C-alpha positions, 0 to 999 in steps of 0.5 A, a space after each residue: 499500499 505504500 506504493 499508492 502514491 507513487 504508481 502512476 495507474 490503477 493499482 489493479 491494473 499494476 498488481 495484473 502488471 506484476 503477475 502478468 511478468 511473474 507467468 511470462 518467466 520460467 523461474 519465479 522470484 521468490 517471496 518472502 514476509 518478515 516482522 522483526 518489529 513483533 512484540 512479546 506481552 512486555 511491549 519488547 520486541 521479540 526478535 533481537 535485534 536488527 545486526 541479528 537478521 542475517 540469521 533469517 536472510 541466510 535462510 532466504 538465500 538457502 530456499 532460494 538456492 533449493 537448499 534450506 528447509 521449512 514447515 508448512 504454516 496457514 501463511 505459508 512456508 516458515 523456518 524451523 528453530 533447528 534450521 536457522 543458524 544460533 552460533 553466538 545467540 544460545 540465548 534467544 532459545 526455542 521458546 522465544 523463536 516460537 513467540 517470533 513466529 507463531 502464526 496467530 489468526 486474530 493477529 491475521 484476521 486483523 490484517 486481512 481486514 485491513 488488505 481488504 480496504 484496499 482490494 476493495 478500492 480496485 473494485 472490478 480490476 482487481 485482478 482474480 489471482 489476489 481475490 483467489 489467494 486472500 480466500 485462500 489465505 483466510 480458509 487456512 487460518 481457520 484451519 
């Protein structure tokens, strides 16, 4: 949504352009979602900080190269604790990793409502693939 002010044409057409481009290539790029800013009950960030992001980025590169392992979650494929390199950060532990990587359906349903605001604005120009993906994500969160 941050791109809206910078796109010189309808966002539905913009999304359709990128979907068409993706369908035109043999090997599509992988897309990853990260949330470095998830907070715990104390209001503090769970992830230990910017300097530790390379642990996740290394996993992303390994996934792109076809070597990284992952487990399926309602939002897609995610790393398990064992899939990341923890040397030098042994204090983080499985419990904190579980909290930072958990999929909370209520949080995602709030996110989907925000996304719906944009998708509704696109009206008839909303690419069917995006509407289908949106429905599939909501369905996976109900399971």
